[in-house]
PABA-720991 format. One record per residue (C-alpha): residue number from 0; x, y, z; chain; residue in three letters. Coordinates in Angstrom, 2 decimals, always signed. Layout:
<NUM; <X; Y; Z>; A; ALA>,
...
This chain:
<0; <-4.11; -12.44; -20.64>; A; MET>,
<1; <-0.33; -12.84; -20.72>; A; LYS>,
<2; <+1.80; -9.95; -21.99>; A; PHE>,
<3; <+3.19; -11.97; -24.96>; A; GLY>,
<4; <-0.28; -12.95; -26.16>; A; LYS>,
<5; <-1.43; -9.33; -26.00>; A; LEU>,
<6; <+1.48; -8.21; -28.21>; A; VAL>,
<7; <+0.74; -10.99; -30.74>; A; ASN>,
<8; <-2.93; -9.98; -30.94>; A; LEU>,
<9; <-2.05; -6.33; -31.53>; A; LEU>,
<10; <+0.44; -7.33; -34.22>; A; TYR>,
<11; <-2.17; -9.37; -36.21>; A; ARG>,
<12; <-4.67; -6.51; -35.91>; A; SER>,
<13; <-2.27; -3.94; -37.37>; A; PHE>,
<14; <-1.24; -6.29; -40.21>; A; VAL>,
<15; <-4.89; -6.53; -41.29>; A; ARG>,
<16; <-5.22; -2.73; -41.15>; A; LEU>,
<17; <-2.12; -2.10; -43.28>; A; PHE>,
<18; <-2.37; -4.81; -45.89>; A; PHE>,
<19; <-6.06; -5.53; -46.39>; A; ALA>,
<20; <-6.69; -4.60; -50.11>; A; PRO>,
<21; <-9.98; -2.78; -49.46>; A; HIS>,
<22; <-8.40; -0.27; -46.99>; A; ASN>,
<23; <-8.02; +3.33; -48.17>; A; SER>,
<24; <-4.94; +5.54; -47.68>; A; ARG>,
<25; <-6.82; +7.45; -44.97>; A; ARG>,
<26; <-7.50; +4.22; -43.10>; A; THR>,
<27; <-3.86; +3.22; -43.32>; A; ARG>,
<28; <-2.67; +6.65; -42.08>; A; ASN>,
<29; <-5.07; +6.36; -39.19>; A; LYS>,
<30; <-3.67; +2.91; -38.47>; A; ALA>,
<31; <-0.11; +4.30; -38.44>; A; ARG>,
<32; <-1.16; +6.95; -35.91>; A; TYR>,
<33; <-2.66; +4.37; -33.58>; A; TYR>,
<34; <+0.30; +2.07; -34.14>; A; LEU>,
<35; <+2.70; +4.76; -32.91>; A; ARG>,
<36; <+0.50; +5.37; -29.86>; A; ARG>,
<37; <+0.27; +1.67; -29.10>; A; TRP>,
<38; <+4.01; +1.17; -29.55>; A; LEU>,
<39; <+4.69; +4.01; -27.10>; A; LEU>,
<40; <+2.27; +2.56; -24.57>; A; LEU>,
<41; <+3.79; -0.89; -24.99>; A; MET>,
<42; <+7.29; +0.51; -24.51>; A; LEU>,
<43; <+6.26; +2.23; -21.25>; A; VAL>,
<44; <+4.49; -0.93; -20.14>; A; GLY>,
<45; <+7.49; -3.10; -20.94>; A; MET>,
<46; <+9.82; -0.79; -19.02>; A; LEU>,
<47; <+7.50; -0.76; -16.01>; A; ALA>,
<48; <+7.13; -4.52; -16.19>; A; PHE>,
<49; <+10.87; -4.91; -16.52>; A; SER>,
<50; <+11.50; -2.59; -13.54>; A; GLY>,
<51; <+9.02; -4.45; -11.34>; A; CYS>,
<52; <+10.47; -7.74; -12.48>; A; HIS>,
<53; <+14.03; -6.61; -11.64>; A; VAL>,
<54; <+12.93; -5.30; -8.23>; A; MET>,
<55; <+11.08; -8.52; -7.52>; A; GLN>,
<56; <+14.09; -10.52; -8.68>; A; SER>,
<57; <+16.31; -8.55; -6.31>; A; ARG>,
<58; <+13.88; -9.31; -3.49>; A; VAL>,
<59; <+13.84; -12.97; -4.51>; A; ASP>,
<60; <+17.65; -13.05; -4.54>; A; ARG>,
<61; <+17.80; -11.36; -1.14>; A; GLY>,
<62; <+19.44; -8.19; -2.49>; A; GLU>,
<63; <+16.98; -5.96; -0.64>; A; VAL>,
<64; <+18.56; -5.83; +2.81>; A; ILE>,
<65; <+16.12; -5.75; +5.70>; A; HIS>,
<66; <+17.58; -4.24; +8.87>; A; LEU>,
<67; <+16.22; -4.14; +12.39>; A; THR>,
<68; <+16.57; -1.09; +14.64>; A; LEU>,
<69; <+15.88; -1.56; +18.35>; A; TRP>,
<70; <+14.94; +1.64; +20.16>; A; GLN>,
<71; <+13.31; +2.94; +23.33>; A; GLY>,
<72; <+12.35; +6.45; +22.22>; A; VAL>,
<73; <+10.04; +8.18; +24.68>; A; ASN>,
<74; <+7.54; +9.90; +25.01>; A; PRO>,
<75; <+5.36; +8.15; +22.40>; A; PRO>,
<76; <+4.97; +11.24; +20.13>; A; PRO>,
<77; <+8.76; +11.23; +19.67>; A; ASN>,
<78; <+8.49; +7.60; +18.55>; A; ARG>,
<79; <+6.12; +8.72; +15.80>; A; ASP>,
<80; <+8.65; +11.32; +14.66>; A; VAL>,
<81; <+11.35; +8.66; +14.42>; A; LEU>,
<82; <+9.05; +6.37; +12.44>; A; GLN>,
<83; <+8.38; +9.12; +9.89>; A; LYS>,
<84; <+12.12; +9.63; +9.45>; A; LEU>,
<85; <+12.71; +5.89; +9.08>; A; VAL>,
<86; <+9.92; +5.75; +6.47>; A; ASP>,
<87; <+11.61; +8.56; +4.55>; A; LYS>,
<88; <+14.87; +6.57; +4.52>; A; PHE>,
<89; <+13.07; +3.46; +3.28>; A; ASN>,
<90; <+11.39; +5.40; +0.48>; A; GLN>,
<91; <+14.72; +6.73; -0.79>; A; THR>,
<92; <+16.71; +3.51; -0.30>; A; HIS>,
<93; <+14.75; +0.77; -2.05>; A; ARG>,
<94; <+17.60; -1.72; -1.57>; A; ASP>,
<95; <+17.68; -1.15; +2.24>; A; ILE>,
<96; <+14.58; -1.37; +4.40>; A; GLN>,
<97; <+14.81; -0.55; +8.11>; A; VAL>,
<98; <+12.23; -1.77; +10.62>; A; GLU>,
<99; <+12.13; +0.33; +13.79>; A; SER>,
<100; <+11.02; -1.64; +16.87>; A; LEU>,
<101; <+10.22; -0.15; +20.28>; A; TYR>,
<102; <+11.60; -2.60; +22.85>; A; VAL>,
<103; <+10.93; -0.71; +26.08>; A; GLY>,
<104; <+12.69; +1.84; +28.23>; A; GLN>,
<105; <+16.43; +1.48; +28.59>; A; GLN>,
<106; <+16.35; -0.34; +31.92>; A; ASP>,
<107; <+13.94; -2.82; +30.32>; A; GLN>,
<108; <+16.02; -3.11; +27.15>; A; GLN>,
<109; <+19.28; -4.24; +28.74>; A; LEU>,
<110; <+18.28; -7.86; +29.54>; A; PRO>,
<111; <+16.83; -8.22; +26.02>; A; LYS>,
<112; <+19.99; -6.85; +24.42>; A; ILE>,
<113; <+22.31; -9.12; +26.39>; A; LEU>,
<114; <+20.09; -12.16; +25.74>; A; ALA>,
<115; <+20.06; -11.36; +22.00>; A; ALA>,
<116; <+23.85; -11.03; +21.91>; A; VAL>,
<117; <+24.44; -14.27; +23.82>; A; VAL>,
<118; <+21.87; -16.03; +21.62>; A; GLY>,
<119; <+23.59; -14.71; +18.46>; A; ASP>,
<120; <+20.42; -12.89; +17.40>; A; ALA>,
<121; <+21.12; -9.17; +17.94>; A; PRO>,
<122; <+19.46; -6.36; +15.99>; A; PRO>,
<123; <+21.45; -4.75; +13.20>; A; ASP>,
<124; <+21.29; -1.33; +14.87>; A; ILE>,
<125; <+20.76; -0.44; +18.51>; A; LEU>,
<126; <+19.60; +2.94; +19.87>; A; TRP>,
<127; <+20.91; +3.20; +23.44>; A; TYR>,
<128; <+22.79; +5.51; +25.75>; A; ASN>,
<129; <+26.59; +5.31; +25.36>; A; PRO>,
<130; <+27.19; +3.71; +28.78>; A; THR>,
<131; <+26.54; +0.25; +27.31>; A; ILE>,
<132; <+29.53; +0.49; +24.96>; A; ALA>,
<133; <+32.15; -1.18; +27.15>; A; GLY>,
<134; <+29.89; -4.09; +27.99>; A; GLN>,
<135; <+29.10; -4.80; +24.32>; A; LEU>,
<136; <+32.76; -4.44; +23.36>; A; VAL>,
<137; <+33.67; -6.94; +26.05>; A; GLU>,
<138; <+31.13; -9.36; +24.54>; A; LEU>,
<139; <+32.72; -8.87; +21.10>; A; ASN>,
<140; <+29.31; -7.91; +19.72>; A; ALA>,
<141; <+30.05; -4.61; +17.93>; A; LEU>,
<142; <+31.93; -3.53; +14.82>; A; ILE>,
<143; <+34.36; -0.62; +15.06>; A; THR>,
<144; <+33.32; +2.42; +13.06>; A; LEU>,
<145; <+36.66; +4.25; +12.71>; A; ASP>,
<146; <+37.25; +3.41; +9.04>; A; GLU>,
<147; <+33.67; +3.95; +7.83>; A; MET>,
<148; <+33.37; +7.23; +9.75>; A; LEU>,
<149; <+36.76; +8.43; +8.49>; A; GLU>,
<150; <+35.53; +8.03; +4.90>; A; ASN>,
<151; <+32.16; +9.64; +5.57>; A; SER>,
<152; <+31.50; +13.32; +4.78>; A; PRO>,
<153; <+29.26; +13.54; +7.86>; A; VAL>,
<154; <+32.25; +13.13; +10.20>; A; LYS>,
<155; <+33.18; +16.82; +9.92>; A; ALA>,
<156; <+29.63; +17.78; +10.94>; A; GLU>,
<157; <+29.56; +15.91; +14.29>; A; ILE>,
<158; <+29.78; +18.02; +17.47>; A; ASP>,
<159; <+33.36; +17.25; +18.66>; A; PRO>,
<160; <+32.32; +17.26; +22.33>; A; THR>,
<161; <+30.39; +14.03; +21.66>; A; LEU>,
<162; <+33.46; +11.97; +20.78>; A; TYR>,
<163; <+33.94; +11.11; +24.46>; A; ALA>,
<164; <+30.72; +9.10; +24.25>; A; SER>,
<165; <+31.83; +7.33; +21.05>; A; MET>,
<166; <+35.34; +6.19; +21.95>; A; GLU>,
<167; <+36.57; +3.40; +24.20>; A; TYR>,
<168; <+40.13; +2.06; +24.33>; A; ASN>,
<169; <+41.13; +4.25; +21.40>; A; GLY>,
<170; <+38.42; +3.04; +18.99>; A; LYS>,
<171; <+35.02; +4.35; +17.92>; A; ILE>,
<172; <+32.17; +1.97; +18.75>; A; TRP>,
<173; <+29.08; +4.11; +18.15>; A; SER>,
<174; <+27.87; +7.29; +16.50>; A; VAL>,
<175; <+25.59; +9.92; +18.06>; A; PRO>,
<176; <+21.87; +9.87; +17.32>; A; PHE>,
<177; <+20.83; +12.88; +19.41>; A; ALA>,
<178; <+22.14; +14.78; +22.40>; A; THR>,
<179; <+20.66; +16.61; +25.36>; A; ASN>,
<180; <+21.33; +17.63; +28.94>; A; ASN>,
<181; <+19.26; +18.15; +32.06>; A; VAL>,
<182; <+17.76; +21.38; +33.38>; A; GLY>,
<183; <+14.91; +22.47; +35.67>; A; ILE>,
<184; <+11.48; +22.80; +34.05>; A; PHE>,
<185; <+9.08; +25.04; +35.94>; A; TYR>,
<186; <+5.63; +26.62; +35.80>; A; ARG>,
<187; <+5.96; +30.45; +35.51>; A; PRO>,
<188; <+2.33; +30.98; +36.57>; A; SER>,
<189; <+2.99; +29.19; +39.87>; A; LEU>,
<190; <+6.15; +31.25; +40.44>; A; PHE>,
<191; <+4.15; +34.43; +39.86>; A; LYS>,
<192; <+1.37; +33.31; +42.24>; A; ALA>,
<193; <+4.00; +32.65; +44.94>; A; ALA>,
<194; <+5.56; +36.10; +44.42>; A; GLY>,
<195; <+8.86; +34.71; +43.07>; A; ILE>,
<196; <+10.45; +37.17; +40.65>; A; THR>,
<197; <+14.01; +35.79; +40.33>; A; GLU>,
<198; <+15.08; +32.32; +39.28>; A; LEU>,
<199; <+17.30; +30.46; +41.77>; A; PRO>,
<200; <+20.97; +30.04; +40.86>; A; ARG>,
<201; <+22.46; +28.32; +43.91>; A; THR>,
<202; <+21.41; +25.31; +45.99>; A; TRP>,
<203; <+20.45; +27.58; +48.87>; A; GLN>,
<204; <+18.27; +29.81; +46.69>; A; GLU>,
<205; <+16.67; +26.76; +45.09>; A; PHE>,
<206; <+15.72; +25.26; +48.45>; A; GLN>,
<207; <+14.13; +28.55; +49.51>; A; GLN>,
<208; <+12.14; +28.80; +46.27>; A; VAL>,
<209; <+10.99; +25.16; +46.53>; A; ALA>,
<210; <+9.75; +25.78; +50.07>; A; LYS>,
<211; <+7.90; +28.93; +49.00>; A; LYS>,
<212; <+6.17; +27.07; +46.17>; A; LEU>,
<213; <+4.97; +24.26; +48.45>; A; THR>,
<214; <+1.37; +24.94; +49.49>; A; ARG>,
<215; <-1.91; +23.67; +50.84>; A; ASP>,
<216; <-4.03; +25.30; +48.16>; A; THR>,
<217; <-7.48; +24.21; +49.42>; A; ASN>,
<218; <-6.95; +24.65; +53.16>; A; GLY>,
<219; <-7.57; +21.02; +54.15>; A; ASP>,
<220; <-4.29; +20.78; +56.06>; A; GLY>,
<221; <-2.64; +18.60; +53.39>; A; GLN>,
<222; <+0.06; +19.74; +50.96>; A; ILE>,
<223; <-1.29; +19.44; +47.45>; A; ASP>,
<224; <+1.39; +21.41; +45.59>; A; ARG>,
<225; <+5.09; +20.69; +46.00>; A; TYR>,
<226; <+7.94; +22.90; +44.97>; A; GLY>,
<227; <+10.06; +20.11; +43.46>; A; MET>,
<228; <+9.63; +16.67; +41.87>; A; PHE>,
<229; <+12.47; +14.21; +42.54>; A; LEU>,
<230; <+12.92; +10.84; +40.79>; A; PRO>,
<231; <+12.68; +7.72; +42.92>; A; LEU>,
<232; <+14.07; +4.35; +41.89>; A; GLY>,
<233; <+17.24; +2.38; +41.31>; A; LYS>,
<234; <+17.15; +2.91; +37.55>; A; GLY>,
<235; <+19.44; +4.95; +35.36>; A; GLU>,
<236; <+17.18; +8.01; +35.14>; A; PHE>,
<237; <+17.55; +8.62; +38.89>; A; THR>,
<238; <+21.34; +8.33; +38.70>; A; VAL>,
<239; <+21.46; +10.35; +35.48>; A; PHE>,
<240; <+19.66; +13.34; +37.04>; A; THR>,
<241; <+21.55; +13.09; +40.36>; A; TRP>,
<242; <+25.10; +13.09; +38.91>; A; LEU>,
<243; <+25.09; +16.86; +38.12>; A; PRO>,
<244; <+24.57; +17.56; +41.83>; A; PHE>,
<245; <+27.57; +15.40; +42.74>; A; MET>,
<246; <+29.76; +17.08; +40.11>; A; TRP>,
<247; <+28.47; +20.49; +41.18>; A; SER>,
<248; <+29.75; +19.86; +44.71>; A; SER>,
<249; <+33.18; +18.82; +43.29>; A; SER>,
<250; <+32.54; +15.09; +43.67>; A; GLY>,
<251; <+33.93; +12.55; +41.20>; A; GLU>,
<252; <+32.65; +9.08; +40.40>; A; LEU>,
<253; <+36.03; +7.77; +39.22>; A; ILE>,
<254; <+39.39; +8.38; +40.88>; A; SER>,
<255; <+42.14; +9.92; +38.76>; A; GLY>,
<256; <+42.47; +8.66; +35.19>; A; ASP>,
<257; <+41.02; +5.24; +35.86>; A; SER>,
<258; <+39.35; +3.67; +32.85>; A; GLN>,
<259; <+37.65; +0.78; +34.58>; A; ASN>,
<260; <+35.00; +0.08; +37.20>; A; ALA>,
<261; <+37.58; -0.70; +39.88>; A; ALA>,
<262; <+38.38; +3.03; +39.98>; A; GLY>,
<263; <+34.97; +3.99; +41.40>; A; VAL>,
<264; <+35.32; +5.79; +44.75>; A; VAL>,
<265; <+32.11; +6.48; +46.69>; A; LEU>,
<266; <+33.10; +5.84; +50.31>; A; LYS>,
<267; <+33.97; +9.15; +52.00>; A; ASP>,
<268; <+33.24; +10.92; +48.71>; A; ASN>,
<269; <+32.34; +14.36; +50.08>; A; GLN>,
<270; <+30.78; +15.59; +46.86>; A; GLY>,
<271; <+28.51; +12.55; +46.63>; A; ALA>,
<272; <+27.58; +12.84; +50.32>; A; ILE>,
<273; <+26.70; +16.53; +49.87>; A; ALA>,
<274; <+24.54; +15.81; +46.80>; A; ALA>,
<275; <+22.61; +13.05; +48.57>; A; LEU>,
<276; <+22.18; +15.21; +51.65>; A; GLN>,
<277; <+20.83; +18.06; +49.54>; A; TYR>,
<278; <+18.17; +15.90; +47.88>; A; TRP>,
<279; <+17.19; +14.47; +51.27>; A; TYR>,
<280; <+16.80; +17.98; +52.73>; A; LYS>,
<281; <+14.25; +18.80; +50.02>; A; LEU>,
<282; <+12.25; +15.75; +51.10>; A; ILE>,
<283; <+12.77; +16.36; +54.81>; A; GLN>,
<284; <+11.46; +19.93; +54.79>; A; ASP>,
<285; <+8.39; +18.85; +52.82>; A; GLY>,
<286; <+9.12; +20.87; +49.69>; A; SER>,
<287; <+9.78; +17.91; +47.33>; A; ALA>,
<288; <+7.53; +15.15; +46.10>; A; MET>,
<289; <+8.93; +11.76; +45.08>; A; LEU>,
<290; <+7.96; +10.18; +41.79>; A; SER>,
<291; <+6.57; +6.69; +41.54>; A; GLY>,
<292; <+9.27; +4.00; +41.32>; A; PRO>,
<293; <+11.20; +4.42; +38.06>; A; GLU>,
<294; <+8.77; +7.12; +36.85>; A; ARG>,
<295; <+10.87; +10.21; +37.42>; A; GLY>,
<296; <+10.81; +11.25; +33.76>; A; TYR>,
<297; <+7.01; +11.55; +33.58>; A; GLU>,
<298; <+5.63; +15.10; +33.34>; A; THR>,
<299; <+2.03; +14.62; +34.52>; A; GLU>,
<300; <+2.65; +16.09; +38.00>; A; ALA>,
<301; <+4.23; +19.22; +36.48>; A; LEU>,
<302; <+1.47; +19.65; +33.90>; A; LEU>,
<303; <-1.31; +19.20; +36.47>; A; SER>,
<304; <+0.29; +21.71; +38.87>; A; GLY>,
<305; <+0.96; +19.19; +41.65>; A; ARG>,
<306; <+4.63; +20.24; +41.43>; A; VAL>,
<307; <+6.15; +23.51; +40.29>; A; ALA>,
<308; <+9.62; +22.28; +39.24>; A; MET>,
<309; <+11.11; +19.11; +37.77>; A; GLN>,
<310; <+14.45; +17.78; +36.51>; A; LEU>,
<311; <+14.10; +16.84; +32.86>; A; ASN>,
<312; <+15.57; +17.32; +29.41>; A; GLY>,
<313; <+14.71; +18.89; +26.04>; A; PRO>,
<314; <+13.20; +15.62; +24.78>; A; TRP>,
<315; <+10.02; +16.67; +26.64>; A; THR>,
<316; <+9.68; +20.02; +24.85>; A; LEU>,
<317; <+7.36; +18.66; +22.15>; A; GLY>,
<318; <+5.10; +17.06; +24.74>; A; GLU>,
<319; <+4.98; +20.18; +26.91>; A; LEU>,
<320; <+4.26; +22.45; +23.96>; A; GLN>,
<321; <+1.41; +20.20; +22.84>; A; ALA>,
<322; <-0.12; +20.34; +26.35>; A; SER>,
<323; <-0.82; +24.07; +26.11>; A; GLY>,
<324; <+0.35; +24.53; +29.73>; A; VAL>,
<325; <+2.74; +27.38; +30.57>; A; ASP>,
<326; <+6.33; +26.22; +31.18>; A; PHE>,
<327; <+9.91; +27.40; +31.06>; A; ASP>,
<328; <+13.42; +26.13; +31.91>; A; VAL>,
<329; <+16.42; +27.31; +33.91>; A; PHE>,
<330; <+19.87; +25.74; +34.46>; A; PRO>,
<331; <+20.47; +23.33; +37.36>; A; ILE>,
<332; <+21.41; +25.41; +40.43>; A; PRO>,
<333; <+24.98; +24.85; +41.56>; A; PHE>,
<334; <+26.69; +23.99; +44.84>; A; GLY>,
<335; <+30.30; +24.91; +44.11>; A; GLN>,
<336; <+30.27; +25.08; +40.31>; A; ARG>,
<337; <+27.73; +24.77; +37.43>; A; PRO>,
<338; <+27.22; +21.25; +36.12>; A; ALA>,
<339; <+24.88; +19.15; +34.03>; A; THR>,
<340; <+24.99; +15.68; +32.53>; A; VAL>,
<341; <+25.24; +15.04; +28.81>; A; ILE>,
<342; <+22.51; +12.68; +27.71>; A; GLY>,
<343; <+21.21; +11.38; +24.46>; A; GLY>,
<344; <+21.58; +8.11; +22.64>; A; GLU>,
<345; <+24.06; +6.65; +20.19>; A; ASN>,
<346; <+23.67; +4.09; +17.42>; A; LEU>,
<347; <+25.59; +0.81; +17.78>; A; PHE>,
<348; <+26.16; -1.54; +14.83>; A; LEU>,
<349; <+26.33; -5.25; +15.59>; A; PHE>,
<350; <+28.48; -7.87; +13.89>; A; LYS>,
<351; <+26.42; -9.50; +11.14>; A; THR>,
<352; <+27.64; -9.69; +7.53>; A; THR>,
<353; <+29.72; -7.13; +5.58>; A; PRO>,
<354; <+26.71; -6.27; +3.41>; A; GLU>,
<355; <+24.38; -5.74; +6.37>; A; ARG>,
<356; <+26.99; -3.75; +8.28>; A; GLN>,
<357; <+27.55; -1.47; +5.29>; A; LYS>,
<358; <+23.79; -0.96; +4.92>; A; ALA>,
<359; <+23.44; -0.26; +8.66>; A; ALA>,
<360; <+26.12; +2.43; +8.45>; A; PHE>,
<361; <+24.22; +4.06; +5.56>; A; LYS>,
<362; <+21.27; +4.44; +7.91>; A; PHE>,
<363; <+23.58; +5.76; +10.66>; A; ALA>,
<364; <+24.93; +8.37; +8.20>; A; GLU>,
<365; <+21.37; +9.38; +7.38>; A; TYR>,
<366; <+20.56; +9.70; +11.11>; A; ALA>,
<367; <+23.55; +12.03; +11.58>; A; MET>,
<368; <+22.72; +14.15; +8.51>; A; SER>,
<369; <+21.67; +17.78; +8.68>; A; GLU>,
<370; <+18.23; +16.95; +7.25>; A; GLU>,
<371; <+17.46; +14.19; +9.79>; A; PHE>,
<372; <+18.86; +16.09; +12.77>; A; GLN>,
<373; <+16.97; +19.29; +11.97>; A; THR>,
<374; <+13.65; +17.51; +11.56>; A; GLU>,
<375; <+14.21; +15.47; +14.73>; A; LEU>,
<376; <+15.14; +18.58; +16.73>; A; ALA>,
<377; <+12.21; +20.67; +15.51>; A; LEU>,
<378; <+9.72; +17.89; +16.25>; A; SER>,
<379; <+11.03; +16.61; +19.60>; A; THR>,
<380; <+13.30; +19.20; +21.24>; A; GLY>,
<381; <+16.42; +17.00; +21.08>; A; TYR>,
<382; <+19.58; +19.00; +20.47>; A; LEU>,
<383; <+21.12; +18.30; +17.04>; A; PRO>,
<384; <+24.44; +16.46; +17.01>; A; ILE>,
<385; <+25.08; +17.92; +13.55>; A; ASN>,
<386; <+26.78; +21.33; +13.57>; A; LEU>,
<387; <+25.30; +22.33; +10.20>; A; LYS>,
<388; <+21.86; +21.59; +11.59>; A; SER>,
<389; <+22.47; +23.78; +14.65>; A; ARG>,
<390; <+23.69; +26.64; +12.44>; A; GLN>,
<391; <+20.91; +26.32; +9.85>; A; SER>,
<392; <+18.42; +29.15; +9.45>; A; ALA>,
<393; <+15.58; +26.70; +10.07>; A; LYS>,
<394; <+16.94; +25.60; +13.44>; A; TYR>,
<395; <+17.92; +29.13; +14.51>; A; GLN>,
<396; <+14.36; +30.26; +13.78>; A; ALA>,
<397; <+13.16; +27.37; +15.95>; A; PHE>,
<398; <+15.41; +28.49; +18.82>; A; VAL>,
<399; <+13.94; +31.98; +18.58>; A; GLN>,
<400; <+10.44; +30.52; +18.64>; A; LYS>,
<401; <+11.21; +28.09; +21.51>; A; VAL>,
<402; <+13.68; +29.96; +23.76>; A; PRO>,
<403; <+13.81; +27.07; +26.25>; A; GLN>,
<404; <+16.09; +25.27; +23.79>; A; VAL>,
<405; <+18.73; +27.96; +24.24>; A; LYS>,
<406; <+18.98; +27.15; +27.96>; A; VAL>,
<407; <+20.09; +23.62; +27.09>; A; PHE>,
<408; <+22.42; +24.79; +24.32>; A; LEU>,
<409; <+24.09; +27.31; +26.65>; A; ASP>,
<410; <+24.28; +24.86; +29.55>; A; GLN>,
<411; <+25.96; +22.19; +27.39>; A; ALA>,
<412; <+29.39; +23.73; +28.02>; A; LYS>,
<413; <+29.10; +22.54; +31.64>; A; TYR>,
<414; <+28.03; +19.05; +30.60>; A; GLY>,
<415; <+29.87; +15.84; +31.43>; A; ARG>,
<416; <+29.43; +12.32; +30.10>; A; SER>,
<417; <+28.95; +9.18; +32.13>; A; ARG>,
<418; <+31.63; +6.45; +31.96>; A; PRO>,
<419; <+31.31; +3.93; +29.12>; A; ILE>,
<420; <+33.63; +1.19; +30.39>; A; PHE>,
<421; <+32.32; -2.34; +31.13>; A; PRO>,
<422; <+30.44; -2.58; +34.39>; A; GLY>,
<423; <+28.89; +0.88; +34.40>; A; TYR>,
<424; <+25.42; -0.70; +34.66>; A; ASN>,
<425; <+26.49; -2.39; +37.92>; A; ARG>,
<426; <+27.77; +0.94; +39.25>; A; ILE>,
<427; <+24.57; +2.72; +38.24>; A; SER>,
<428; <+22.39; +0.04; +39.83>; A; ASP>,
<429; <+24.33; +0.18; +43.12>; A; SER>,
<430; <+24.33; +3.97; +43.15>; A; LEU>,
<431; <+20.60; +4.00; +42.39>; A; GLY>,
<432; <+20.04; +1.79; +45.44>; A; ARG>,
<433; <+21.99; +4.24; +47.59>; A; ALA>,
<434; <+19.99; +7.24; +46.34>; A; ILE>,
<435; <+16.71; +5.42; +46.92>; A; GLU>,
<436; <+17.77; +4.34; +50.42>; A; SER>,
<437; <+18.59; +7.94; +51.39>; A; VAL>,
<438; <+15.44; +9.47; +49.89>; A; LEU>,
<439; <+13.28; +6.94; +51.75>; A; LEU>,
<440; <+15.09; +7.73; +55.00>; A; GLY>,
<441; <+16.47; +4.21; +55.40>; A; LYS>,
<442; <+20.12; +5.27; +55.75>; A; SER>,
<443; <+22.31; +8.36; +55.88>; A; SER>,
<444; <+24.26; +9.46; +52.78>; A; PRO>,
<445; <+27.59; +8.33; +54.27>; A; ALA>,
<446; <+26.20; +4.91; +55.27>; A; GLU>,
<447; <+24.52; +4.36; +51.91>; A; ALA>,
<448; <+27.69; +5.19; +49.98>; A; LEU>,
<449; <+29.83; +3.02; +52.26>; A; LYS>,
<450; <+27.52; +0.05; +51.62>; A; THR>,
<451; <+27.60; +0.79; +47.89>; A; THR>,
<452; <+31.41; +0.86; +47.88>; A; GLN>,
<453; <+31.56; -2.49; +49.66>; A; GLN>,
<454; <+29.18; -4.02; +47.12>; A; ARG>,
<455; <+31.20; -2.68; +44.17>; A; LEU>,
<456; <+34.49; -3.82; +45.69>; A; ASP>,
<457; <+33.11; -7.36; +45.92>; A; LEU>,
<458; <+32.04; -7.22; +42.29>; A; ILE>,
<459; <+35.11; -5.63; +40.72>; A; PHE>,
<460; <+38.03; -6.25; +43.08>; A; LYS>,
């Protein structure tokens, strides 16, 4: 029955109750009581109907903005955390609905992103590490965020050390989603079984500890527990975890103040040679196990006890805690000086329409908020980019409960960011090839870097 017909029927019924001559005063009073109740119910119903009708009309007119977020969050439990946070945003922003789509690991994402940009079909928001910034700027795909961020109250809450990952050529092209750095995860029970009572601080001490942890546990003449797990592959994770070793031995990827790929100097780079040689020594003396190709971030070997130490970041804390296996973290041992690499992902906003861009920035503000950052950090181990979140009682209690987080927070002062100018992906790919070649014993560090330099010179010069 239609709403109008229902009202008309009720009206005729109440007229008969009020004005029929045989009705007593008591009957009429009773009718007035029910009339008031019915009028109240009708009013509520009309308001609800009106609200639904308005919402539906807004949907019909396209006023509910649907945004797409491309992301490669890993491990899978962290993806679930992100989805819950996206759902919370959608519930509190009925006029903006964000769909979060997992589009693969970052090395897998890049071809999809570039194809989408060239095909004029990019997502509204992209979750990716900052190194892609220059390439997307060169393709004229992004909007600058200077003005919107300047007018946002969340700007004052961003960790100022992260601005280096947001700026290129004097403009802001992305905002931070989460930050991290790399340390050494280890199994305390295996250290204790090997009689190791002090954590290694230098490269020399680390090599000795790795050798001591390497064992044939069942006496069959085959090593079944390695001291260290090293990433193998040409992908970004291998380069990402190797860079701290180059910086630690005073090596630099870029010469001077160069802000472009032509400034990369790898030939005769003594710091880079020393870092490659150090990794190769760990393989050569049998104390390190190589990951599967492009699988260096996986933790299965550490959890199963096949390795005692592994390079990784705080994003794995949730997964390791859930495993129930004993674990801890210490800073990356240094050659000449302490160093780590600043990781994490930023949010990039693509050129679409003014309305969609404004809506996308609202989501970006939400992602940078104290509430979002605290929940993300407590559930995944990521370090908050929001200073209020880091200082909150809730997060400080978490740090006390999970002391491994403090290692990453303390080590952050030695962190450095990767370049974000156009062409970094070519540099990373070439450097990854050099690292892989050395670890597989196909070439010496000096030869591998010389070949890499020649390849990059052909590309950029």
